[in-house]
N, C-alpha and C positions, 0 to 999 in steps of 0.2 A: 087704123093701126099706124098711119103716118109713115108708111114705107119701112117699118121696123123689120130688122133681120133676125132670124132665129139664132144666128151666131152671136149677136149682141146679148141676147138673153142668156145663152149658154155661158158666155164669158162672165157675166155678172153672177150667175148661180155658182160657178166654180170659184170665183174670187170671194164670194160671200162665205164659202166653206173654208178656203185656205187662208184668207186675209193676208195674202202674199202674192204679188204680181208674178214673181219668178216661178213659184210652184204652180200657180194657175196656168201659166204659159206651158209648163212641162206637161200638165195633164191634158191640155188642149192641143198640144203639138204645134204651138205657135210661139213667137218671140214675146218677151215681156212688153215690148213697145206695142205689139199688136193687141195685147190684152188692154193696154191703156187706151189705144185708139178705139176699140170696140166699146169700152166703157164710156168714153167721152161722147161717142155717137149716141149711145142710149140715153145718157144724161141730157144731151141736147134735145132729144125727142121729148123727154119728160119735162124738161125745163128747170131742173134743180139737181144738185149733187146727190148721188146715192152713196158715195164713199168719201171718207175723210182720209187724206194721205198726208203723212208727215215723214220726216227722215227716220223716225223710229218705229212707226206702227201704221197699220191700215185698219180702219174700222168702218162699219156702216153708219151712215147718218140715221137720224130717226125716220126720215122718209125711206131710206134704204131698208131699214128693219121692217117697216110696214109693207113695202113693196115685195120683199122676199117672202113674207108670210102669205101673200096672195099669189105670187108668181109660181112658187114651188108646186102646189097641187095642180095648178092649171097646166104647167109644163109637163108634169108627170102624166096627167090625163091625156095630153096631146101625144106623148111618146107611146102610151098604151094604145091609143087609137091607131097610130101608125103601125105598131106591131101587129095589131089585130088585122089591119088591112093587108099587110104583107103575108100573114098566115093564110088569110082567105084567098089571096092571089095565088099562093103556092098550091092551095088545095084545088083551085080551078084548073091549073095547068098540069097537075100531077105532083107526086111527092118529090121534094127537093132535099138533097143532103148537101150541106155546105161544108167543104173541107178546107181548112187552112193548112198551109205548108210553108216551110222555111227553105229558101234557097232553090232547090230543084226537086222535081218529082223523080225519085229513084226507081229502079226496076221493081223492087218489092212492092212499093205503093202502086205502081202502074199495074202490076199483076193482080194485086188485091182489088183494085177498082174494076178490072175486067171481070173478076170472079163475082164481085158484088153485083154488077149489072146483070150477070147471068141468073143470080139468085133472086134479084129484086127487079124484074122487068117493069118498066114504066116509071121507075124512080130516076130522077135527073140528078146527076152529080155536078156540083159547081165547085171549081177550084179557085181559091183565093190565096195569093202570096201574102204572108204576114211578116211584119218587120222583125229583123233580128233583135231589135231593141225592146220589143214588147211581145215575147212569145206567148204569154198567157192572157193578155188583155182582150184580144178578139173573142176568145171563148167566154170569158167573164161577161163581156158586153153583148153576147149572143149575136155577134156579127158573123160567126161561123158556128156550126153545130159541134164540130170536133176539129182537132188540129194535130198535125204530125210535127213534133218539135224535137229539138236536140235534148238529150238528157243531161243532167238530172232534173227530176221534177219532184219537189217537196212541198207542194201547195195543198193545204188541207181541204180546200173547197173544190179541188179538181181530182178526177179519177185518172190514174195512169193505167191504160189498157195494155195491149200487147206491145212488147219491145222488139224491135227488129233492126235490120241493116247495121249489124255490128261490124265496123270496118276500121282498119288502121288509119291513123291521122297522117296528113301530109302538110307540108309547109309551102305556101304560095309566095314566091319572091319575084321581083323584077328580073329580067334577063341581065340587068346591069348589077345585080346584087352579088357580093362575093360568094354566096352559096350556090349561085345558079349553075355552076359546072359540076356540082357534087352529085353523086348517085344517091346519097342519103346523108342525114345529119342525126346526131344524138339529141336527146332531150336536154342535156346539159349545155349544148351549143346554142340553145335558144337565148342564153344570156348574152349572146353576141349580136342580137338583132332586136329591133323594136317591133313588138307585136301590135297589130291593129286590133282595137277592142270594140266592144258593143256599146252603143250609146245613141242618144238623139239630141240634135242641136248642140253638140259639144259637151253634153252632160251624160252621166251614166244611163239616164232614162228609167223606165218603169221595171225593167228586168231585175229580178232580185240578185243581190251580190253573189250568192253561191252559184247561181247559174252563169253569170258573166265570167266569174273566175274559172269555171269549168271549161268555158270556150276559149278564154284568153288568160292562162295562168300568169300570176305575177312572180312566180319563182319556179325553179327547176325541181326535180325530185330530190336533189341534194341541197335544196334551199338557196341556190344562187339566184339573185334577183334578175328578173327579166325586164328590160326597159319597156315602158308603155309607149305605144304609138298613138295615132289619132283614133277617135271614136267614130263609128259609122252606124247608120240606122238600118242599112240593107246590105245584102251580099254584093250587089252590083257596085255600091259605093266602095266597099272594101276592096273589090277587085280593081276598081279604077285607081284607088290610091296605091295599091300594090304595083300596078303597071307603071305608075309614076315614081316608084321607088321611095314612097313615103313611109313604108313599113312592110312587114311580112304578115301573113294571115294563116292561121291554122284552119284546115278544112278536112272533111272526111274524104276518103278516096273516091267515092262515087261522084261527089261534087267536083273534085279535081279532074276526074275523067271527062265529065260533061263539059268542063271549060278548058280542057287540055289543048284545044285548037288555037287558043290565043297565042299569038307570036310574041307578045310582050311580057308573058308570065311563064315561069317555070314552076312545076310542082314536084317537090322532093319528099320522099318518105321520111318520117321521123321515127326513130327507134327510142323506146323507153317511155312512151306516153300511153295512158290507158286508151283503148279504142273508142271511137265515136259511136254513139248509139242513138237511134230514133225511137220515139214512143208515141202512141196514139192517146190523146187526152180528150176528156170532155168534162163538163160541169156536173157536179152531183145533183143539182136541182133541174137540169135540163138534159134529159136522156131520151131522145126520140128512138123508137125501135130501129130505125135505119142506122143509127150510130152503132148499136150492138151488132147489127148485121155486118157492118163494115169491119168491126173488131174481129168477128169470126172469120171474115175473108182474109184479113191480115194474118191471123194465126194459120189459116189454111195454106198460105204461100211462104210462110217463114220456116226455114229449116230448124229442126230441134237442136238443143245444145250439143 
């Protein structure tokens, strides 16, 4: 194999689909230059170009076309073999339910997990934080079995299960921000601050537009424009930029309470915005019985309307 790396093959496969270095980088969560570097390394191992690059277009060379035809089934077979091995490993150590979550594990989810463990003894729960910029990708890629994400969810291939943790929204600002001394702000006053948005690598990332705008609106209820701040991939990135007074960030109250001990950030209630809500999601084609058991547990600890 000549020391070939799987990441080089993945970069070529994605580039062959996108025929665009920038879009390939976004899908792989790496820079455009990193995609070029991986491709050059692969071409060096093979000994000939696989891609033709011009200022206007990217296309596969004849060798690249031939190589992709052989590589794709081999790569898919390798992925399937790895997935089977992981499934077998989980079966050996007991059932595992992988749960993705955004930001923090709130009280409702913690209570639901405790109830789930009572009803499903022997099942192991694994918690994985998923990026703000890609709320649905880990479920689609089966990196997790289900995920707790901020609403709304309008994806046809995903199931939205129980909705819970309906809470008022707060505004996180630096202690140096003009709003820091306020007891509350109105939704209309958001037009006077830059809101930190959701993205990856300085771009909007894979999160759909409707979802990103729900978390970081671009206008107030009375249609006053809200200035856009920097884009962040994770909650921690957003809080760090907030502390540096690079912008303000909308958060649900439970997340604000969890991070309320930060001396560099103030959390202020916002009046006039819809409440924040969380929902449990899973893929329609991948529904382990343990996912449905967790959904029942979430319903069991969630107060009625």
